[in-house]
C-alpha positions in Angstrom: 0.0 0.0 -0.1 1.2 3.6 -0.6 0.4 6.7 1.2 0.7 10.4 0.4 2.3 12.5 3.1 3.2 16.2 3.5 6.7 16.7 4.6 7.3 20.2 6.2 10.6 21.7 6.8 11.8 24.8 8.7 15.3 25.7 9.6 18.7 27.2 8.7 19.2 27.6 5.0 22.2 26.4 3.3 23.4 25.3 -0.2 22.3 21.7 -1.0 19.4 21.6 1.4 16.9 20.8 -1.3 19.0 18.2 -2.8 19.5 16.6 0.6 15.6 16.4 1.1 15.4 15.0 -2.4 18.0 12.3 -1.5 16.0 11.5 1.7 12.8 11.1 -0.3 14.4 9.0 -2.9 16.3 6.9 -0.3 13.0 6.0 1.4 11.5 5.0 -2.1 9.3 7.9 -2.2 8.1 9.9 -5.2 8.3 13.9 -4.9 4.9 15.0 -6.2 4.6 18.7 -5.4 6.5 21.2 -3.3 6.6 24.9 -2.0 10.1 25.8 -1.0 11.5 29.2 -0.2 13.7 31.3 1.9 11.5 33.3 4.3 12.9 35.6 7.0 16.3 34.1 6.6 15.0 30.6 7.1 14.5 27.6 4.8 10.7 26.9 4.7 9.0 24.3 2.7 6.5 21.7 2.2 6.8 18.6 -0.1 4.0 16.2 -1.0 5.5 12.8 -1.3 3.9 9.3 -2.2 5.6 6.3 -0.7 5.0 2.8 0.7 3.3 2.9 4.1 6.2 1.0 5.8 8.7 3.7 4.5 7.1 6.8 6.3 9.2 6.4 9.5 12.5 5.8 7.3 11.7 9.1 5.5 11.3 11.0 8.7 14.4 9.6 10.1 16.5 10.5 7.0 15.0 14.0 6.8 15.8 14.5 10.6 19.5 13.4 9.9 19.9 16.1 7.4 20.6 18.9 10.0 19.4 17.7 13.5 20.3 20.9 15.2 19.1 23.5 12.6 16.1 21.8 10.8 12.6 20.9 12.2 10.8 18.4 10.1 7.3 17.2 10.5 5.2 14.6 8.5 1.4 14.9 8.1 -0.9 12.7 6.1 -2.1 14.3 2.9 -5.8 14.6 2.2 -7.7 12.7 -0.4 -6.8 15.3 -3.2 -10.4 15.9 -4.5 -10.5 17.6 -7.8 -10.4 21.3 -7.6 -13.4 23.3 -8.6 -13.1 24.6 -12.2 -14.2 28.1 -11.2 -11.0 29.9 -10.3 -9.8 33.4 -10.2 -6.3 35.0 -9.9 -6.0 38.1 -7.9 -2.9 40.4 -7.8 -2.6 43.5 -5.6 0.0 46.1 -5.1 0.1 49.1 -2.7 2.0 50.9 0.0 2.8 48.4 2.8 0.9 48.7 6.0 -0.4 46.4 8.7 -3.8 44.8 8.0 -3.8 44.4 4.2 -3.8 40.5 4.3 -6.4 40.7 6.9 -8.9 42.8 4.8 -8.4 41.0 1.7 -8.8 37.6 3.2 -11.7 38.6 5.1 -13.5 39.8 1.9 -12.7 36.5 0.3 -13.8 34.5 3.3 -17.1 36.4 3.4 -17.7 35.4 -0.2 -16.9 31.8 0.5 -13.8 31.8 -1.8 -11.1 29.3 -0.9 -7.5 30.4 -1.2 -5.5 27.7 -3.1 -2.3 29.7 -3.2 -1.0 32.8 -1.7 2.3 34.6 -2.3 3.3 37.9 -1.1 6.2 40.2 -0.5 7.2 43.6 0.9 9.8 45.4 -1.2 11.3 48.9 -1.5 9.6 50.9 -4.5 12.0 51.8 -7.2 10.6 55.4 -7.6 9.3 56.2 -4.2 11.8 54.3 -1.9 8.8 53.5 0.2 7.8 49.9 1.3 5.4 48.2 -1.4 3.2 45.3 -0.6 2.5 42.8 -3.5 0.5 39.7 -3.4 -1.0 37.1 -5.7 -3.8 34.7 -4.8 -5.2 31.9 -6.8 -8.8 31.2 -5.4 -11.7 28.9 -6.1 -15.1 30.2 -5.9 -18.3 28.6 -4.7 -21.1 27.8 -7.2 -23.1 30.8 -6.1 -20.4 33.5 -6.5 -18.9 34.8 -9.7 -15.7 36.7 -10.6 -17.6 40.0 -10.8 -18.8 39.7 -7.3 -15.1 39.1 -6.0 -13.9 42.2 -8.2 -16.7 44.3 -6.8 -16.0 43.5 -3.2 -12.3 43.9 -3.4 -12.6 47.1 -5.4 -14.9 48.3 -2.6 -11.9 48.2 -0.1 -9.1 49.2 -2.5 -9.3 52.9 -1.4 -9.5 52.1 2.2 -6.4 49.9 2.3 -4.8 51.8 -0.6 -4.0 48.9 -3.0 -4.7 48.2 -6.7 -6.2 45.0 -7.7 -5.8 43.1 -11.1 -7.7 40.0 -11.9 -6.9 37.2 -14.2 
């Protein structure tokens, strides 16, 4: 029998860390299916969806822990069933002057509409012209059957002036 697990990793970043994780997965007989890996706040942060034999899970966990026992935290979680994603999706991008509360406001609107955030990426960066901190985010969302893209656009545009961001939709 095979199982799908999510391997989460947080710790000190260094060259070769992703390769070491790939070796651990391969060494346990696993198949690396999906991943999100990044450097965040100076740390290596990641999640990897792996498929492997039921009896190989503890071996994968041990191998991943051995990569850097002092500087890397590893956890394994059983993956969900992986039901097909709804076909009605929308990409939302925003940019504006950085300030606390932007993510809370935007995700609050999406939650009230019943939208599910499938993916969310954000960054704060120094603007090239203004030298002020700009906040950029991109979200991939799925919509419930009773909500359309125009409703999402209208609801987000309604708060754009208040939180001082511009939205684009795709």
